[in-house]
VONU-270978 format. One line per 4 residues: number of its first residue (from 1); their letters; for each residue y, x, z of N, C-alpha, C, O, CB. Coordinates in steps of 0.1 Angstrom, whole numbers, m for minus. Atoms other than C-alpha are relative to their C-alpha. Glycine has a CB too. Layout:
BEGIN
NUM) A) Y X Z Y X Z Y X Z Y X Z Y X Z | ...;
//
This chain:
BEGIN
1) XXXX) 12 7 m3 m63 1156 389 1 m15 m3 11 m21 m1 m4 2 15 | 0 15 4 m72 1121 376 m2 m9 12 m8 m5 22 m10 m2 m11 | 3 10 m10 m73 1090 396 m11 m9 m5 m10 m14 m17 13 m9 3 | 11 8 3 m106 1071 395 0 m13 7 4 m13 19 m13 8 2;
5) XXXX) 2 13 m7 m113 1035 403 m14 m2 4 m23 1 m4 5 m12 m9 | 13 3 m5 m142 1025 424 m1 m14 5 9 m20 8 m4 10 11 | 3 13 m5 m159 992 434 m11 2 11 m21 8 8 m4 m10 m11 | 10 m1 m11 m177 990 468 m12 m9 m4 m10 m20 m7 6 m3 13;
9) XXXX) 12 7 2 m213 979 464 m3 m11 11 m10 m20 9 m12 9 m2 | 2 9 m12 m212 961 498 11 m11 0 7 m23 0 0 7 13 | m11 10 m1 m178 943 500 8 m3 m13 16 m12 m13 10 5 11 | m5 2 14 m168 946 463 15 3 0 22 m2 m10 m2 m15 m4;
13) XXXX) m13 m5 0 m134 961 472 2 10 m11 m6 19 m13 5 6 14 | m4 m10 10 m117 979 443 11 9 5 21 4 10 4 m7 m14 | m10 m10 m5 m98 1011 452 0 12 m9 m9 14 m17 m4 4 15 | m3 m12 8 m85 1043 437 m2 12 9 0 12 21 14 0 m6;
17) XXXX) 3 m13 m7 m94 1079 446 5 11 m10 0 12 m21 m15 2 4 | m4 m12 7 m77 1111 434 m11 11 1 m14 15 12 14 5 5 | 11 m10 0 m105 1135 424 1 9 m11 8 7 m21 m14 m7 0 | 1 m9 11 m112 1165 403 m9 m6 m11 m17 m14 m8 m4 14 4;
21) XXXX) 8 5 12 m127 1159 368 m15 3 3 m18 15 7 5 6 m13 | 15 m2 m2 m165 1155 371 m5 m1 14 m17 1 16 m3 13 m6 | 4 1 m14 m165 1149 408 m10 m12 2 m8 m22 m5 12 m2 10 | 10 12 m1 m194 1126 420 6 m9 11 16 m7 17 m14 6 4;
25) XXXX) m4 10 m10 m191 1096 443 m7 3 14 m6 m6 23 m3 m14 m5 | 7 m3 m13 m212 1113 471 9 0 12 4 m5 23 m6 14 m2 | m9 m1 m12 m182 1118 494 10 m11 0 20 m10 8 6 13 1 | m10 11 1 m163 1086 485 m4 m11 10 m16 m15 10 1 m5 m15;
29) XXXX) 2 11 m10 m160 1060 513 9 m12 m3 21 m10 m5 1 6 14 | m8 12 2 m148 1024 509 10 m1 11 6 1 23 m9 m12 0 | m10 1 m11 m115 1020 528 m1 m13 8 5 m14 19 14 1 m7 | 1 12 m7 m124 985 538 m12 m1 10 m11 m4 22 m2 m12 m10;
33) XXXX) 12 2 m8 m160 986 551 m7 14 3 m18 14 10 m10 m9 m7 | 5 m13 m3 m167 1024 552 m14 3 m7 m21 12 m2 m1 3 14 | 12 m2 7 m197 1021 529 1 12 m9 12 16 m14 m4 m13 m9 | 0 m12 8 m207 1052 509 m5 m3 m14 m11 m13 m17 m8 11 6;
37) XXXX) 4 0 14 m213 1058 472 3 m12 m8 m6 m19 m12 m15 2 0 | m4 12 8 m193 1031 455 m2 3 m15 m5 15 m19 15 m4 2 | 2 m2 14 m197 1026 418 14 3 m7 24 m4 m4 m7 m12 m7 | m12 m3 8 m171 1042 394 1 m11 m10 m8 m14 m17 m1 14 m6;
41) XXXX) m3 11 10 m155 1015 372 9 5 m10 17 14 m8 5 m13 6 | m9 m3 11 m137 1018 339 13 m6 2 14 m19 4 m6 m4 m14 | m14 6 m2 m100 1014 344 8 0 m13 4 7 m22 7 8 11 | m9 1 12 m73 1005 319 8 13 m1 12 19 8 9 m12 2;
45) XXXX) m8 m12 3 m55 1033 302 14 m4 m2 17 m14 m9 m6 7 m13 | m14 3 1 m18 1034 305 7 11 m8 5 23 m6 7 m1 14 | m7 m10 8 4 1051 279 14 0 2 22 6 m5 m3 m3 m15 | m14 0 m3 37 1043 294 4 12 9 m4 18 15 4 m13 7;
49) XXXX) m4 m11 m8 58 1069 311 13 6 m6 18 0 m16 m10 11 1 | m13 m5 5 89 1090 306 m1 7 m13 9 7 m21 5 10 10 | 1 m6 13 76 1108 276 1 m10 m12 7 m7 m22 m14 7 m2 | m1 10 10 73 1076 256 14 m4 m2 18 m8 m13 m9 m12 2;
53) XXXX) m14 4 1 109 1067 263 9 12 m5 18 9 m12 5 m6 13 | m8 m11 4 123 1102 259 m2 4 m15 7 9 m21 m4 12 8 | 2 m3 14 107 1106 224 1 m12 m9 m3 m11 m21 m14 6 m1 | m1 12 8 115 1071 212 11 1 m10 13 m8 m18 1 m12 9;
57) XXXX) m11 m1 10 146 1083 194 13 m7 5 23 m7 m2 m4 m6 m13 | m12 7 m5 170 1063 216 10 11 5 7 22 9 m4 m9 12 | m10 m9 m4 203 1079 225 3 m2 15 5 m13 19 12 m1 m9 | m3 1 m14 211 1087 261 14 6 3 20 4 13 m11 7 8;
61) XXXX) m13 m7 m2 242 1108 257 9 m1 m12 5 m7 m22 m2 15 3 | m9 2 11 272 1110 235 m4 7 m13 m1 2 m24 14 6 3 | 4 m7 12 255 1134 210 m14 m6 m5 m19 m2 m15 m2 15 2 | 13 6 4 223 1112 209 m12 8 7 m23 3 6 m2 0 m15;
65) XXXX) 11 m7 m6 203 1138 229 m2 m5 15 8 m8 22 4 15 1 | 2 4 m14 187 1127 262 3 10 10 2 8 22 m15 m5 1 | m2 m11 m9 195 1161 277 15 4 1 18 15 5 m8 12 m4 | m14 m4 0 233 1160 274 7 m7 12 19 m5 14 7 m4 m13;
//
C-alpha cells in the first residue's frame, strides 16, 4: 500500500496516511485539528533504497557478490 501526503484545509498541517491505491479522502482526519477531507498533495518521489545499492555493482564480499 502506498503512503499518501495530505494537507489539512483548516490548519494546513501536512501529514502522511497509508492507504490502498485509489482510496478517497472521505475517512481521512487531520491528526492536529481533527478536520475531515484534507486535500491530497503531490509528494516527492524517492528512488533510494536497498535495491539501488545492491545493483550498483559494488562489492560486498570477497567474491564481489553482495550475497557472500
